[in-house]
C-alpha positions in Angstrom: 114.0 103.8 145.6 116.0 106.4 147.7 116.2 104.9 151.1 119.1 105.7 153.4 120.3 108.9 151.9 120.6 112.4 153.6 117.8 114.0 151.4 116.3 117.0 153.0 113.7 117.4 150.1 112.7 115.8 147.0 112.3 117.2 143.5 108.9 117.5 141.6 108.1 113.8 140.9 107.3 112.5 137.5 103.4 111.7 136.9 104.5 108.2 135.7 105.7 107.2 139.2 103.5 104.2 140.6 106.0 103.4 143.7 107.8 105.5 146.4 110.1 104.5 148.7 112.3 107.4 150.7 112.6 105.7 153.9 115.5 106.9 156.3 116.1 110.3 155.0 115.8 113.7 156.6 112.7 114.8 154.9 110.3 117.3 156.5 107.6 116.9 153.8 106.8 115.3 150.5 106.2 117.0 147.3 102.9 116.8 145.5 102.4 113.0 144.7 101.8 111.6 141.2 98.1 110.8 140.7 98.9 107.2 139.7 100.8 106.4 142.7 100.0 103.0 144.6 102.6 102.6 147.2 104.3 105.3 149.4 106.9 104.4 152.0 108.2 107.2 153.7 109.1 106.0 157.3 111.9 107.2 159.4 112.0 110.9 158.5 111.2 114.2 160.0 107.9 114.7 158.1 105.3 116.9 159.9 102.3 116.7 157.5 101.7 114.4 154.3 100.2 116.0 151.0 97.2 115.2 149.7 97.2 111.5 148.9 96.1 110.4 145.4 92.9 108.3 145.0 94.9 105.3 143.6 97.2 105.0 146.6 96.7 101.1 148.3 99.6 101.2 150.8 100.8 104.2 153.0 103.7 103.5 155.5 104.9 106.4 157.2 106.3 105.3 160.6 108.5 107.2 162.7 107.8 110.5 161.6 106.4 113.6 163.4 103.0 113.5 161.9 100.3 115.1 163.9 97.6 113.9 161.7 96.9 112.3 158.5 95.0 113.6 155.4 92.0 111.9 154.0 92.8 108.4 153.0 91.8 107.2 149.7 88.9 104.6 149.4 91.1 102.1 147.8 93.8 102.0 150.6 94.4 98.6 152.1 97.3 98.9 154.0 98.1 101.6 156.6 101.0 101.6 158.9 101.6 105.2 160.7 103.4 103.8 164.2 105.5 106.1 166.2 104.3 109.4 165.4 102.2 112.2 167.2 98.9 111.2 165.7 96.0 112.6 168.0 93.2 111.1 165.6 92.7 109.6 162.3 90.8 110.7 159.5 86.9 110.0 159.1 
């Protein structure tokens, strides 16, 4: 977890990460996500778009950002929270 800091970017992430929580920073984008990631929380940032989501992802919380759209959602995703963004539609 790297919540409540002043990060404006994140480094390349190790492939072994399964849970990433980076809420309440100043991020405008995320790096490429590990293919085994199951839980991503990136609320309260300034993210304008998300990278491709790994097929393993089950939980996505991206509230309070500047998202205008979402990438394709993984089939295994069972929790999605994207409140307080600028979304115009959801992916098919």
